[in-house]
N, C-alpha and C positions, 0 to 999 in steps of 0.2 A: 504494500500500500504506500501511498505518497507520504513521505516523511513529514512534510508540513501539516498535512491533515492529521496525522497521528499526534503531533505536538499540540496542535490546536485542540484536539479531543482531550488530551491529557490535561491541559490547562483549564479548559472549561469544566471538565468533570470534577477536578479537584476543588475549584472555587465554588461550584454549585453545591457539592457535598459538604463543604466546610461553611456554607452560607456566608460567603464573603461578598456582601452587597454593599454598595455605597461607601460609608466611612469606615467600614471594617476591612482593613488592609492586611495583606500578608506578603512576606518577601520570599518564602520558600516554595513557590509554585513549580519550580523546575525539579524539585526533589522527586525521585522516582523515574525520571527520564534516563535513558542510557547515557553514560558519561560522554560519549562522543557527540551527543546532541546538546548538552547543557550550555556550552559556550559557542556552539556552531552557528553558521550563517543561517541555516533554516530556522533555528529558534529565534534569532534576532529578527528575522523577517516576519515570523508569526506574531511576535510581540508587537512589532511596529504596526502590522496590519490590524491587530485587535484594538490597539490604541487609536489608530486612524479611523477605524469604523465605529469607535466609541463603545465597544463592548467592554473594554478594560479602562479603568481609571488608574492613573499612576500618581504616586506621591513619594517624594524623596524624604525618607525618615532614617535617622541614625546612619546616614552615609550610604544607604542602600535604597533602591527603588522598590517600593511596595505596590502591589496591585490589588484591585478589587473589581467586581463586576458592576457595570453601570445599571442601576435600577430602571432608568428610562428605556433601556433596550432589553428588558426582561423577557418580553414575548419572543423576540428573535433568538435570544440566548437559550431560553428554555426549549424552544422548538429544535434548535441544533442539538441540545442535550438529549432530548427525547429520540431524535433520529439517529444520532451517531454514538452516544456515550452509554447507553443502557445495554 
């Protein structure tokens, strides 16, 4: 399967399961990915795409970037979750 889709599924699944919506941020969304994807180009592209599409909100805290799901895009995010992450 496409690496970028797999990374996107991993990120969305984790954040939905952890209920990280709005002001509830986390920095460790890449944990659980294979090590060759954690700092890879595909992962950076997926994160940029998710922020650009406003699915993810980013906040710089404690020197790291923390991410949460955008509540305004909940319908789109949950539809993706239902179709690809279950």
